[in-house]
N, C-alpha and C positions, 0 to 999 in steps of 0.2 A: 687461269684456265678453268672455265666452267663447263665447256662442252664435253671434254673428255674426263671430267672428274670421276664419274662412276667407274670408268674403265681403269683409270690410274689407281683408284682405291682398291679395285679387285686385284690388280697386278701387284699391289704392295703387300697383299696377304701372303704369308709363307705358302709356297706351292703354286701360287698363281702367277709367278713371274713370266711364264711362257706366254701369257696373254698381253704382255706389255706391248703397246702399239709401236710398230716399226717407225712411223713418222715422228715419234717422240724421241727417238734415239739418234745418235750421231757418232762418227769416228773421231777419236782424238788421241793424244799422246798421254802416257802414264803420268808425267809430271803435271800436266794441266788437269787431268782427271782427279789426281790426289788433292788439288786445290779446292775442289768442290766438297770434299769431305768435312771441311771445317764448319759447314752449316748443317751437317747431318750427324750430330753427335748427341749423346745424352749428358746428364749432369757429370761434370768433371771436378776432380779435387782442386782446391785452390793452391797456387804456388806459394802462398804466404806461409811463413814458419809458425804463425800464430793461428789458432782456430779451435773449432770443436768437431767432435766425431759424430757424423750422421750416417744415414744409409740411403742409397738411391731408391727412389720411389717405385720404380718398375722391377728392378732386378734384386734389390736388397744388398747391392754391393757397397762396402764401406766407403765413405767419402770424408775428406778433410775439408771443412767449410769455414772460411773466415768472414764473419759478418760485422767486424769492427774496423780493422785496419785497411784491408785491401779495397773495400768500396770507397774509403776516403782518398787513398792514393790514386784511384782511377777517376776521382771526381764525381762518383755517383752520389755520395753523401758528403755532408759538411760537418757532421758530428757522429759520435759513437752511441748516442742515447737510443734506448729501445723502449717500445711500447708493446706489451704482450696482452692479447685479448683472447680469452677462451672460456666458455661456460664450464660449470662444474662437471667433472667427469671426463673432460676432453684431454686430460694428460698434461694440464698446465703446470702443476707442481712437479711432476716427473721431469718435464722438459727443463724447467728453471733450475732444479737440482742438478741436472746433467750439465747445464750451461755454466753455473757457478763453480761446479767441481772442476770442469775442464779449465776454466779461467784460473782457479786457485792453483791447480797443478802446474800452470805455466807462469807462476810468480806474481799473480795479481793480488791486491788487497781487496777483500770482500767484506762489505758491511750490509747486513740484511735486516729489514724491519718487517716483522711478520705477525699475523694473528692466526693461530690454528696449528702451531707446531709442525709445519710442513718441512722444516729444515733441521729438526732435532736429531734425526738419525745421521745425516751427513755431518753435522757439527760434532756429534759424539765420535764418529769415525775419525775425523781429523784430530780431535782432542786425544784419542787413544794412540793414534799414529805418531803424534808429536810429543807424546808423554806429558801432556798437560801444558805444553808451551803455547799451543794455539787451539783454535776451536772454542771460543769463549761464548757460552750460552747464558744470556741475561734474561731472567724472567721473574715474575713476582709470585711468591707463595707465602702463606701465612707464617710458616716456620722458617722460610728463607726469603725474606723480602729483598727487593732491589736495593743495592747500596752503591754509592759512588763517593769519590773524594775529588771535588772539582779543583782543589788547591794542590793536588799531587802532580808532579812532573818528574819523570825519571831522570832527566838531565838538569833539573832545576832551572830550565829556561822558560821565562814567561814573556813571550813576545806580545805585540799589540793585539793579535787575534785572541790569544789565551786570556789576556786581561779583559778584553771586551766581552768574551763569552762568560766569564765569571760575573762581570757587572750585569749583563743581561739576565743571567740566571737569578741573581739576588733581586733584581728589579721585578722579575716575574713572581717571585715569592712575596715580595713586598706590596706590589700594586695589583689591583684587579685588571682583567683584560681591557675593560672600558675606562680605566682610570689612568690618565696621563700624568707622569711625574713633572714637577716644576723643574726649571733649568737649575735652580739652586740645589735641589735635591739630587739631580744627576751629578752635578759637580762634587757635592759632598760624598756621594756614594763612590764615585770614581776615585776621590782622594783617599777614602777608607780602604778600598781594594789595593791601590798602589802602595799605601803606607804599610799594610799588612804583608804584601808580597816583599817589600823592602826588608821588613823585619825577619821573615823566614829565610830570605836569601842571605842576609848578613849573619844569621844564627843557624847554621846547619843542624845543630842538635835539636832544634824545635821541630815537632811533628806537625806539619800543616794539615788542617781540616776545618770544617765549618765551626766546630766548637771553639777552636782557637781564634777564628775570625770574630765570632760573637763576643768572646771575652775581651779581645783587643778593642773592639768598638765600644763596649760597655765601660772599659777602664781608661785605656790610653788615648783612644781617639776622642773620647768625651773631653778629656783635658785639653787636647789640641784644639777642639772646637771652642771651648771656653776661652782659651788663650787668644784665638783669632776673633773672638766676640761675634760668633755666628748666632744670629737670632733664632729662637725656637720656631718662628713661623717660616723661616727659610729652610730649616732642617730639624724636624722634631725627632731627636735621637731616642727619646723614651718610647715614642710611638713606633719607631722603626724596630727597636729591640722587642717590643711587645708583639708585633706582627710576626717576627721571625722566631719567637720563643718556641713554637711547636717543633722547630727543626733543631733546637739546642738540646743538650743531654737532659733526659727526663721528660721531654715533650713527646707528643703522639708520633711524630715523624723523625725522631732523633737518629734513626738508623739510616736515613736516606742519604745524607751528605757527609757522613763520618765513617766511611768504610776504612777498615784497618788492613784491607788487602791492597797492597801497593802495586796496582796494575795500571800501566800507561797504555791505553788502548790504541794509541797512535801507531805502535810498532807490532800490534797483533794483526795477523793477516786474515783471519776468518772470525767474524763477530756476528752473532745473531741476537737481536733484541726482540723478545716475544712479548707483545703488548696486550694479549687477549684479556688478561685478568685486571688490567688497569685502564682499559679503553674508555670507561665511563667515570673514572676517578678524576675530579677536577683539580686536585692538588698534585697527584703524582704524574699524570700524563704530561702537563706542560714542562715539568722539570726533566722527565726522561726524554722528551722531545728535544729540548735544548742540549742535553748531553749527547744525544745521537748526532745532531747537527754539528756541534762543536767537535766531536770526534772525527767526523768525515772531513770537515773543513780543515782541521789540523793535518789530517793525512794529505789532503789536496795541496796544501801550501808547503808542507815540509818534506814530503817524499817525492823528490824530483826524479823523473825518469822511470818511475814505477807505475804500472797500471792500477787504477783505483776504481772500484765499482760499488755504487750504492743501489740496492734493490729494495723498492717499496712494494711489498705484496699488498693484499687487501687492507693492510694497516693504514694505507694513505688516507682512507676515508675518515679514520679516527683522528688523523693528524691535521685535518684541513682547518685548523684554527687560523685566525689572521696572522699570528706569529709564524706558524709553520708554513703557511701558504707563501709567505715572503721568502723563506729559506728555500722551498722547493723551486720557486720561480728563479731565484738566484742560482741554484745548483744547475738547473737545466740550461741556463743561458751561459754559464761560465765554466762548467766542469770540463768542457772540451779543451780549454787552454791549458789545463793541468794534467793532460793524459789520463782523463777519467771518463767514466760513463755512468749515466743515471738510467735506471730501468724501473718502469712502473708496470705492475701486473694487475689486471682486473678481470672480472667475469661478467659484469653487468653492463650492457650497452647504455642503459639509462644513466648510470653513474658518470659516463663520459659526457653524454649530451647535456646533462643537467648542471654540471659543474663548470663554470667559466674558467676556473684555474686549469682544470684538466684539459678542457677543450682548446683553450688558447695557448697556454704555456707549455703543457706537456706534449700534446700531439704535434703542435707546430715546431717544437724543438727536438722531436724524435724522428730522425730520418729513417730508422729501421723499425718497421712495423711487423710484428710476428703474430699471425693469426692461426688459431687452431680450429677444430671442427665447429662450424657456425650453423649447423642445421637447426639448432634451437631458435635461431634468430632469422630463419628463412623469411618469415612474413614482414620483418622490419629491417631486412638487410639493406634496403635502399638508403636508410638513414646512415648506416655504416659506410656505404659506398660514397655518399655525399661528403661525409665527415672526413674520410681518408683519401678522397679524390681518386677512387679506383675506376679503371676502365671496365667495360662489359666483359672483356676477355679475362681480366684479372678476377672479376667476380665469379665467373664460371669456374676458374681454376680453384678458387677458395672453396666454393660450394661443392666441389668434387672430392674434397678431402674425406678420407675414410669411406668412400662409397664403393670401392672395389678392392678392399683389402684381401690378402691371401688368408683364407680361413685356417690354414695349417700353421700360421705364425701369429704370435701375439705382439702387436705393435700399434702405435697411433701415428698419424701423419701430422706434419706441421707445415 
């Protein structure tokens, strides 16, 4: 109706209902009239038992909102992955803290990869509440460097995934990114890892760590290779040991893979990896990256029926090496099958558009897009509209965010 639009608008204003045109009204029964109200409502709470607490945009009324399970049940989305875009100061970190806290309190396992200490406070809160059982914050400091023990398993179970992750980790330390291993080297390394795991499994009194693996290869595995008459050109064991020596006791990085803290991250429900101090370190970053991926994939495979969330904050830019890109691609495509969700948070439009991995893999496999205040990108919002496939109405809604906030209340819209 375009002819009566001004009159109808005037009549919809509180106090103007007396001017509602008579020709637009009709007599009906209460049952039929009530049916029309289903199209005349504001935001309503989700009937789903899982969700996050938000507030109605107009009234501030609390709402229960499910953006993970209910949209999948209704066929609106096909996965739980999320893509969050918001410039600096838009409330992005506040919202993601709120999101992961709500998910954690409802039983989910959360693994965060961050640069900037955005989740330190929440992690400390969980750590204190659980009396140190949960809320694991892993960061690099000169006096407290990052330490792991890739050979530690709480239940001494080394499945195929665990063995492969150890092999990939050692391969990353051994070979440069652009240096491909020979088939004979891969076979020899796989044999060394399997033989060492067999040794520590059969001898529970042995403490497994990288030092033990190094000594096993240097002494026992060398004899096994000589017995099998493996040629040096097929597997140079001295060259292998020489390259890995910095990670053995007395080396520059002997702290990295020989942690004496027996923590199996698979069963910890809230873990934060803070990568700000090592984002430019070419030795530490690839190792920590592999540990992160191994931890989440282990959760994904072993924790059946439990929700798992991996959230990559601005750190994903540091992690876009060829190895990490493959993992991210794999995660976004398969995490749905394991009751999991992958979330990427970014603040720069150019980061999305310039990275083919983000553009193709992440956005195409994230059915839930969360946008915060986009006024800073007003002049280049057409690129975001094209990228996310937004209609003109959706663009108007997004650009109206925080334009008419109640000045007496402190809040940001999402």
